[in-house]
mmCIF file of the C-alpha atoms, coordinates in Angstrom:
data_MODEL
# 
_entry.id   MODEL 
# 
loop_
_atom_site.group_PDB 
_atom_site.id 
_atom_site.type_symbol 
_atom_site.label_atom_id 
_atom_site.label_alt_id 
_atom_site.label_comp_id 
_atom_site.label_asym_id 
_atom_site.label_entity_id 
_atom_site.label_seq_id 
_atom_site.pdbx_PDB_ins_code 
_atom_site.Cartn_x 
_atom_site.Cartn_y 
_atom_site.Cartn_z 
_atom_site.occupancy 
_atom_site.B_iso_or_equiv 
_atom_site.pdbx_formal_charge 
_atom_site.auth_seq_id 
_atom_site.auth_comp_id 
_atom_site.auth_asym_id 
_atom_site.auth_atom_id 
_atom_site.pdbx_PDB_model_num 
ATOM 1  C CA . UNK A 1 1  ? 116.939 252.823 114.192 1.00 0.00 ? 1  UNK A CA 1 
ATOM 2  C CA . UNK A 1 2  ? 117.752 256.640 114.459 1.00 0.00 ? 2  UNK A CA 1 
ATOM 3  C CA . UNK A 1 3  ? 117.843 257.056 110.536 1.00 0.00 ? 3  UNK A CA 1 
ATOM 4  C CA . UNK A 1 4  ? 114.458 255.298 110.446 1.00 0.00 ? 4  UNK A CA 1 
ATOM 5  C CA . UNK A 1 5  ? 113.111 257.719 112.856 1.00 0.00 ? 5  UNK A CA 1 
ATOM 6  C CA . UNK A 1 6  ? 114.321 260.599 111.083 1.00 0.00 ? 6  UNK A CA 1 
ATOM 7  C CA . UNK A 1 7  ? 112.560 259.203 107.656 1.00 0.00 ? 7  UNK A CA 1 
ATOM 8  C CA . UNK A 1 8  ? 109.519 258.716 109.567 1.00 0.00 ? 8  UNK A CA 1 
ATOM 9  C CA . UNK A 1 9  ? 109.366 262.011 111.182 1.00 0.00 ? 9  UNK A CA 1 
ATOM 10 C CA . UNK A 1 10 ? 110.466 263.762 107.566 1.00 0.00 ? 10 UNK A CA 1 
ATOM 11 C CA . UNK A 1 11 ? 107.484 261.490 106.174 1.00 0.00 ? 11 UNK A CA 1 
ATOM 12 C CA . UNK A 1 12 ? 105.401 262.875 108.841 1.00 0.00 ? 12 UNK A CA 1 
ATOM 13 C CA . UNK A 1 13 ? 106.249 266.525 107.789 1.00 0.00 ? 13 UNK A CA 1 
ATOM 14 C CA . UNK A 1 14 ? 105.547 265.438 104.267 1.00 0.00 ? 14 UNK A CA 1 
ATOM 15 C CA . UNK A 1 15 ? 102.309 264.001 104.903 1.00 0.00 ? 15 UNK A CA 1 
ATOM 16 C CA . UNK A 1 16 ? 103.073 260.765 103.177 1.00 0.00 ? 16 UNK A CA 1 
ATOM 17 C CA . UNK A 1 17 ? 101.065 258.371 105.526 1.00 0.00 ? 17 UNK A CA 1 
ATOM 18 C CA . UNK A 1 18 ? 101.920 255.346 103.286 1.00 0.00 ? 18 UNK A CA 1 
ATOM 19 C CA . UNK A 1 19 ? 105.637 256.052 104.001 1.00 0.00 ? 19 UNK A CA 1 
ATOM 20 C CA . UNK A 1 20 ? 104.998 256.570 107.836 1.00 0.00 ? 20 UNK A CA 1 
ATOM 21 C CA . UNK A 1 21 ? 103.430 253.273 107.933 1.00 0.00 ? 21 UNK A CA 1 
ATOM 22 C CA . UNK A 1 22 ? 105.945 251.204 105.934 1.00 0.00 ? 22 UNK A CA 1 
ATOM 23 C CA . UNK A 1 23 ? 108.548 253.045 108.405 1.00 0.00 ? 23 UNK A CA 1 
ATOM 24 C CA . UNK A 1 24 ? 106.478 252.036 111.279 1.00 0.00 ? 24 UNK A CA 1 
ATOM 25 C CA . UNK A 1 25 ? 105.816 248.345 109.587 1.00 0.00 ? 25 UNK A CA 1 
ATOM 26 C CA . UNK A 1 26 ? 109.992 247.986 109.482 1.00 0.00 ? 26 UNK A CA 1 
ATOM 27 C CA . UNK A 1 27 ? 109.903 248.681 113.268 1.00 0.00 ? 27 UNK A CA 1 
ATOM 28 C CA . UNK A 1 28 ? 107.245 246.622 113.749 1.00 0.00 ? 28 UNK A CA 1 
ATOM 29 C CA . UNK A 1 29 ? 108.633 243.615 112.255 1.00 0.00 ? 29 UNK A CA 1 
ATOM 30 C CA . UNK A 1 30 ? 112.420 244.270 114.143 1.00 0.00 ? 30 UNK A CA 1 
ATOM 31 C CA . UNK A 1 31 ? 110.719 244.690 117.347 1.00 0.00 ? 31 UNK A CA 1 
ATOM 32 C CA . UNK A 1 32 ? 108.695 241.273 116.709 1.00 0.00 ? 32 UNK A CA 1 
ATOM 33 C CA . UNK A 1 33 ? 111.533 239.399 115.193 1.00 0.00 ? 33 UNK A CA 1 
ATOM 34 C CA . UNK A 1 34 ? 114.951 241.078 115.706 1.00 0.00 ? 34 UNK A CA 1 
ATOM 35 C CA . UNK A 1 35 ? 117.924 240.258 118.069 1.00 0.00 ? 35 UNK A CA 1 
ATOM 36 C CA . UNK A 1 36 ? 117.422 241.794 121.720 1.00 0.00 ? 36 UNK A CA 1 
ATOM 37 C CA . UNK A 1 37 ? 119.832 244.580 120.682 1.00 0.00 ? 37 UNK A CA 1 
ATOM 38 C CA . UNK A 1 38 ? 117.637 245.690 117.825 1.00 0.00 ? 38 UNK A CA 1 
ATOM 39 C CA . UNK A 1 39 ? 114.236 245.332 119.801 1.00 0.00 ? 39 UNK A CA 1 
ATOM 40 C CA . UNK A 1 40 ? 116.104 247.629 122.448 1.00 0.00 ? 40 UNK A CA 1 
ATOM 41 C CA . UNK A 1 41 ? 116.989 250.071 119.792 1.00 0.00 ? 41 UNK A CA 1 
ATOM 42 C CA . UNK A 1 42 ? 113.563 250.285 118.391 1.00 0.00 ? 42 UNK A CA 1 
ATOM 43 C CA . UNK A 1 43 ? 112.323 250.821 122.002 1.00 0.00 ? 43 UNK A CA 1 
ATOM 44 C CA . UNK A 1 44 ? 115.008 253.083 122.825 1.00 0.00 ? 44 UNK A CA 1 
ATOM 45 C CA . UNK A 1 45 ? 115.558 255.119 119.798 1.00 0.00 ? 45 UNK A CA 1 
ATOM 46 C CA . UNK A 1 46 ? 112.776 255.133 117.105 1.00 0.00 ? 46 UNK A CA 1 
ATOM 47 C CA . UNK A 1 47 ? 109.786 254.734 119.472 1.00 0.00 ? 47 UNK A CA 1 
ATOM 48 C CA . UNK A 1 48 ? 111.353 257.960 121.855 1.00 0.00 ? 48 UNK A CA 1 
ATOM 49 C CA . UNK A 1 49 ? 112.519 259.909 118.771 1.00 0.00 ? 49 UNK A CA 1 
ATOM 50 C CA . UNK A 1 50 ? 109.113 259.437 116.697 1.00 0.00 ? 50 UNK A CA 1 
ATOM 51 C CA . UNK A 1 51 ? 106.372 259.910 119.672 1.00 0.00 ? 51 UNK A CA 1 
ATOM 52 C CA . UNK A 1 52 ? 108.179 263.019 121.198 1.00 0.00 ? 52 UNK A CA 1 
ATOM 53 C CA . UNK A 1 53 ? 108.067 264.367 117.510 1.00 0.00 ? 53 UNK A CA 1 
ATOM 54 C CA . UNK A 1 54 ? 104.089 263.851 117.569 1.00 0.00 ? 54 UNK A CA 1 
ATOM 55 C CA . UNK A 1 55 ? 103.571 265.057 120.821 1.00 0.00 ? 55 UNK A CA 1 
ATOM 56 C CA . UNK A 1 56 ? 105.075 268.399 119.916 1.00 0.00 ? 56 UNK A CA 1 
ATOM 57 C CA . UNK A 1 57 ? 103.610 268.830 116.608 1.00 0.00 ? 57 UNK A CA 1 
ATOM 58 C CA . UNK A 1 58 ? 100.054 268.763 115.407 1.00 0.00 ? 58 UNK A CA 1 
ATOM 59 C CA . UNK A 1 59 ? 99.547  267.155 112.051 1.00 0.00 ? 59 UNK A CA 1 
ATOM 60 C CA . UNK A 1 60 ? 95.829  267.638 110.405 1.00 0.00 ? 60 UNK A CA 1 
ATOM 61 C CA . UNK A 1 61 ? 95.557  263.571 109.779 1.00 0.00 ? 61 UNK A CA 1 
ATOM 62 C CA . UNK A 1 62 ? 95.624  260.542 112.096 1.00 0.00 ? 62 UNK A CA 1 
ATOM 63 C CA . UNK A 1 63 ? 99.008  258.555 112.726 1.00 0.00 ? 63 UNK A CA 1 
ATOM 64 C CA . UNK A 1 64 ? 98.340  254.922 114.536 1.00 0.00 ? 64 UNK A CA 1 
ATOM 65 C CA . UNK A 1 65 ? 100.890 253.098 115.430 1.00 0.00 ? 65 UNK A CA 1 
ATOM 66 C CA . UNK A 1 66 ? 100.622 249.438 114.658 1.00 0.00 ? 66 UNK A CA 1 
ATOM 67 C CA . UNK A 1 67 ? 99.607  247.000 117.838 1.00 0.00 ? 67 UNK A CA 1 
ATOM 68 C CA . UNK A 1 68 ? 103.385 245.828 118.760 1.00 0.00 ? 68 UNK A CA 1 
ATOM 69 C CA . UNK A 1 69 ? 105.029 249.828 118.621 1.00 0.00 ? 69 UNK A CA 1 
ATOM 70 C CA . UNK A 1 70 ? 101.420 251.272 120.385 1.00 0.00 ? 70 UNK A CA 1 
ATOM 71 C CA . UNK A 1 71 ? 102.211 248.516 123.198 1.00 0.00 ? 71 UNK A CA 1 
ATOM 72 C CA . UNK A 1 72 ? 105.803 249.630 123.643 1.00 0.00 ? 72 UNK A CA 1 
ATOM 73 C CA . UNK A 1 73 ? 105.054 253.336 123.442 1.00 0.00 ? 73 UNK A CA 1 
ATOM 74 C CA . UNK A 1 74 ? 102.409 252.539 126.833 1.00 0.00 ? 74 UNK A CA 1 
ATOM 75 C CA . UNK A 1 75 ? 105.088 250.812 128.171 1.00 0.00 ? 75 UNK A CA 1 
ATOM 76 C CA . UNK A 1 76 ? 107.309 253.750 128.003 1.00 0.00 ? 76 UNK A CA 1 
ATOM 77 C CA . UNK A 1 77 ? 104.978 256.470 129.089 1.00 0.00 ? 77 UNK A CA 1 
ATOM 78 C CA . UNK A 1 78 ? 104.136 254.349 132.336 1.00 0.00 ? 78 UNK A CA 1 
ATOM 79 C CA . UNK A 1 79 ? 107.444 253.713 133.317 1.00 0.00 ? 79 UNK A CA 1 
ATOM 80 C CA . UNK A 1 80 ? 108.021 257.479 133.447 1.00 0.00 ? 80 UNK A CA 1 
ATOM 81 C CA . UNK A 1 81 ? 104.905 258.165 135.763 1.00 0.00 ? 81 UNK A CA 1 
ATOM 82 C CA . UNK A 1 82 ? 102.653 259.640 133.432 1.00 0.00 ? 82 UNK A CA 1 
# 
């Protein structure tokens, strides 16, 4: 998942939204139907890494995560007390 997160960040820098959405679709699929270990990897590695990157950088385009990834992200920020 960390490699997928790095690819996603690279595509974000390049402005390749189609590839970003492809990466999100892969992570969403793993979160939906992967093993428990894979779901944890998506939550702890992919979502954390990509959303920290998005929070630290301003992009001239809007990036929207699929529903399940977004819900997991909201769970993360709410568990931190933010």
